[in-house]
N, C-alpha and C positions, 0 to 999 in steps of 0.2 A: 890290917886295914888294906882294902883293895888298892893296888897300885894302878894308876890310870895314865894313859897317854892320850893327848888330844891333838889332832892334826888340823891346823887351820885357825890361826889366831886373828881372824878378822873381826868385824864389828860384832858378830854373833858368837864366834868361837872364843874370843877373849873373855866375854862376859860369862860364857858357860864354864870356861876353865877357872875363872876366879870364884864362881859359885861352888864348884867342886872343892876348891881350896878352902873356902869358908866352911864347908861341911866337914872338913877334916881329912879329906883324901890327899895322899901324896900324888901330885900331878906333874907330869912332864909335858911341856908344850912344844909343839913343832910347827914351824912355818918357814916358807922361803924368804920371808922378810926378817932379817936379823934384828931389826929394831923392835919388831913385835915380840920376838922371843925375849929380848933384853927387858922390855917393859913388863912382860909376864914374870920374869925372874925377879924384878924389883918388887913385885907383889907377893913374893914368897914361893913362886913356882920354880920348877926345875926345867932345865934345858937338856942339851945333849943331842946325840945322834940317834935317830929312830932305829937305825940298824943295830946299834950297840945296846939300846935300852929295851928294845922289843922283847927279848927273852925274859925280862924281869916283870913285864906288865901282865896284869890280870884282865885289863880291859883297854881297848883302843877305840876312841871316839873320833869319827871323821866328820869334820865340819868344813868340807871343801866345797867347791863350786858346782861340780858336775860329775857325771858318771866316769868320763875319761880320767879325771883326777883321782877318783876313788880307785879305779883300775890300776893306775900307776902306783899309788901308795901301797895297795894291797898285794899286787902281783908283779910290779916292776916292769922293766922293759928288756927282758931277756936274761941270760945267764950272767951278763956283766953287771946288771942292775936288778938284783932280786928284790921282791917286795916284802912287806912286813908279814904277810901270811906264812911264809916259810920260816920266819924267825920267832913268831909268837909261840908260847908253849901250848901244847894240846890242851883243850878245855877252856882256853881263854875266850873272851867275848869281844866281838866287834860290833859297834853301834854305828850305823850309817845314817847321818842326819841331812845329807844333801838331797836336793830335789832331783830325782831321777825317774825315768820311765819304769813302770811296774816290772816289765820284763827284765830290766837291768838289775833290779833288787832281787828278783828270783835267781838270776844268774850268779850274783855275788853270794847268795846263801848257799847254792849248790857247790860252788868252787871252794868256799871256805870250809864247808863240811868235809871236803876231801883232805883238808889239813887238820881235821879234828877240832875246828873252831865253831863256836856258836855265833849266829848273826841275828841282830835285831834291826829290822827295817824301821827307822824311827825319825822321819822328817819332822821338822820343827816349825813353829809359827809364834809370832809375838813381838819381834823386833829386838833391837839391841838393848833397850832399857830393861825389858823383861828377862832377857838372857842374863844380864848383869845381876838382876834381883833374884834369879832362880825361880822365875814365875812363867816359864814358857808353857805353851801347849805342845804336847808331843803326840803325834799320830803314830802308833806303834803296832807292828805285827811280827810274829816270830814264834818259835817253839816255846814250850813251857820252861825249858832249861834256860833259854835266852832271857826270858822275862825274869826268871828267878835271879839270874846273875845281874841283870840290869836294874832291878827294883831300887836298890840303895842309891844308885847314881841318878835314876829318874826322880827320886825323892828330893835330891839336891838341885836338880835342874828345872823342874816343872811344877806348875800349880795344877795342871790338868794333864792326865795321860789317858788317851783313848786306846783301848785294847781292841784291835780291829781284825784279828785273825791269828791262826796258829802257824802261819808260814809267811815268808816275805812276799810283798806284792800289794796286798790291800792297803797298807799304810801309804805307800807311794802313790797309789791310785787316788786316795783321799787327798793327799797333798796337792796333786795337780788339779783337782777340783777347786781347792782353796786358791791356788795360784791363778786359775782362770778368773775367779771372782776378784782377786786382789789386783791383777793387771787391768782388768776392765774397769774396776772402780777408780784406780789411779788415773787412767786415761780420761774417764768420765769427769773426775774432779777437776783435772786440768782444763778440760773442755768447758765445763760450767763456769769456772772462775774467769777464764779468758773471754768467754761469751759475755759474761756479766760486764766486763770492761768495755766491750763494744757498746753497751747500753748505759754507760756512765756509772756503773756500780764498782766502787773501789774494792779491790781484793780483800782488804781487811774487813770491810763491812759485809762483804759476801760471806766470808768465813764466819763472822759473828752471827749472822742471821741464819744461814743454812744449817749451822751446827745445832740450832734449836728447832729445826723444821724436819718434816717427814722425808725430805730429799737427801738428808745427810747420810753418811756412811762412816765406818771406822777409818777408812782410807782418806776420805775427805777431811775428817777432823785431824788426822795424823799428818798428812802430807800438805794440807792447806797452809799451815803455818810456815812451811819451808818456802812456799811461793810468796806469801805475804812478806817474809823477811828477806827474800832474795838469797836464801841460804841453801846451796846445793852441794854442801859437803856430803859425801856418800854415806848414808846409813844402809841403804840398799840401792845398788846402782842400776842405771838404765839397762846395762848389758845383762843384768840378772833376769829382767823380764823379757829381753830378747830371747834368752835361753829358755826360760820357763814357759812362756807362751808358745815358743817353738815346740817344746815337748808336748804341750796340750794339743797343738795343731797336728803334730805327727801321730799322736795316739788317737785323736779323733778321726783322722783320715783312715788309719788302719781299721777303726771300728765302723767305717762308713757312716760317720756321724757329722752332720753339718754344724759348724760352730762359727757363725758369722760374726758374733760380737768379739770372740777371740781373735779372729782374723783382722778385724778393724783396729782393735787395740794393738795388736802386734805390729801392724803397719806404722802406727804412730811411734812406737818404741824403736822400730827400725829406722824411721826418719830421724829420730833424735840421735841414734848412734851414728847415722850418716852425717849429722851435723858436727860430729866430734864430741858428743856429750855422753858417750858410753860409760865413762867412769864417774859421771856426776850422779847425784841422787836421782832416783827414779822420778821424783817430782819435776825434774827438768824436762819431762815430756811436754810440760806447759810451754816451753820455748818453741816447740814446733807450731803450736796453735798461734802463739804470739807472732812468730815470724810470718806466717801465712796471712795474718790479719793486720800486719804492720803495727803491732802494739809494742809498747815498752813495759816490761814487767818491773815490779819493785826491785830496786838494786841495779837496774840497767841504766846506762846513760840516756838521758832524754835526747 
């Protein structure tokens, strides 16, 4: 049975790790948060040091935040802190699930090939609930060998896998298209619900009605309840969309492509981060609109 290591036991990574466990894989979980590792071990997972465990792994799945974190895990910070790439056995598989620029995905593939490692560019979508259920959508690109090694793991993790190319890059390009839409839709949902409040429309009523109308979106229906309930515990944090829309903006600029909706949404997430809301749920972008309109959202003191 394939021995798997998964780095990043956050809201998405934890669900993915438990989905792999449920499918029968021996899984080592790694995270800077010792409590997350302990919780995973309580579910039947294995812990340990990545440096010590890496030589025994057949696959390493990275569910970290960004390209610099992937870089650090894989390639370390110099001779005193070598990365996992130099410890994994030749022929092992690395699956990168973080949202990164396409160029970064291509760079990881090339550098891992120098170590005799296969790389699957495999960003994910679907949220924490689908991660825990093994029902994610995976946008994947990579070599035939990488896909062959990854297929059993993808079966455990995903309801849908899109095969988008035979090298790294296309999958990450598709993911940032998704993140453009996701970020814009979250900001639009927050704007619509708070605008409704200025017209005397209660957020709960707004959610109920718009969810049955043409103006709805998956993000409106998913994030709207967070606003209605005043619940900003992070499923996906504000700072994630500061990062992801920043990537979209950078890639668009390099392509000489005007992306005004991305820019507008990014400014709202930046404003939310500037208010100290970076680690709150991304629906907390509604607080930017509420502050500017002098509104009190559900759960806030009157």
